[in-house]
C-alpha positions, 0 to 999 in steps of 0.5 A: 456534535461529533468530533473530527475524524482522526487520521494517522498518516505514516509516510517514510522509507526508502527507494521512493519519492516519499515527499511527493506521496506524502504531499499528494496524500495530505492534499486528498485528506484535506479535501474532507473537512471532517478529517484531521491528520497527524503525520509520521515517518514510522510506526514508533508512536503506538499510542498516537496510532491507537488513538486514531480513527484510521491509519494510512501508510505509504512506506517502503522498508519500514517494518517497525520493531516487533513491539510496534508490529504487535501494536499495529496488529492490536490496533486493527484487530480491535476495530481499526481500519488501515489503508495501506499503499504500495510498498507498505508490505516491502522489506528489502535487502540488496545482495550480490545475487539480487534483491531479497525480501527477508522473512521475519516480520510475521506480525506486520505481514499477517496484519497486512495480509501480504508480503512483497516478493518482487516486481517485473520492470515498470510497464503497462498492464491491465487491471481487472475489476474482480468484484464489480458489485463492491462499492470500493470499485463499483462503476470502475471499468477494467483499466490499463496503468503503468506501474510496478506490478507487485508479486506477493505472498498472502496471509489469511483471508483476502477479498480481491477487488482488483487484480491483474495477470502475470507469468514470468520472471522479475529480473533482479529479485532473488525470488523472481520466478512466478509461473502460472497465469494466475490472478495477482491482487492489486486491491484487496480487503483483509479482515483482522479481528474486528478491523480490516486492512485495505491494500492497494499495490499501485502508486510507485513514485521515485525521483533523483535522490531516492535510490541512495545509497544504491546509486548516487542519482536516479536518472529519471522521475517516475510517477506511474499510477499517480498520473492516472485519474482512476488511481485518484478515484481509488484513493478517494474511495479508500479514504472514505472507506477508512473514515467510515463514510458511505461509498454510495452516491 
C-alpha cells in the first residue's frame, strides 16, 4: 500500500486576502483523501518543501531569500511539480511614480517562467483556450472572467494553455505600457529540468485590511475568478496534475 501524497501549501504575503485563498485551497486539497498538506506562509523550510510530492502557492511579495530560491529551483529541476497561483511571481515596490516590479530575483522568476510587471484595473476579459487538446483544459470553452489581467515578462520554455489579449496601458505601474495585441498567457506549463511548473494567473482576492500600510482600509471585497465555476475546475485539474493523478475521465 502506497503512502499519502504530500502537499506543501505556501499562502502568504501582502495586498491580497490570503486567509480567504488559503481556506479555499485547503478545502480543495481536502477533497482528495490521498493528499495530506503542510502549510506555511513562506519558503523558509526548504527541507519540508524538498520532502513534499508537490508544491502549491498563493503569494504576493514573497520572493524568499537567494538560498530559498535556489532550493525551489533545485526542487523543481529534480522532478518536483509546482502549481503556482496568481501573485506568486509578484514582487512589488510602491514608489512616487507608481508600482514597480524590481528585478533581482532571477532564480525564482526563471523557475516560475515569468515575472509580473503590471495589470490594468480589474475588469472583464475573455480567456481563450490555446491548447484544447491538453487534458488540463480539454472540454473547457473560451470564457469571460472578471479579474486582474496579468502582464508579465517570460523566461525559458512556456507552453500556453489559456491566454487572453491586451494592448494598452496599466495605470499606476512604472512599466505600464503594453502595445501590440499579442496573446498574454493565463495558464501555462514551464519545464524545469526533470520537473515542471503550472502557473495560473487568475484568482485575485482582497478584503478590508489587505492594503495596509498603503491604505488603512480597502473600500470593497474582491473575489474575482473565485466566483467563476470554471476557475474551480481549473484549480481541481491543476491539483490532480500536481498530485500526479490522471486528468482523463
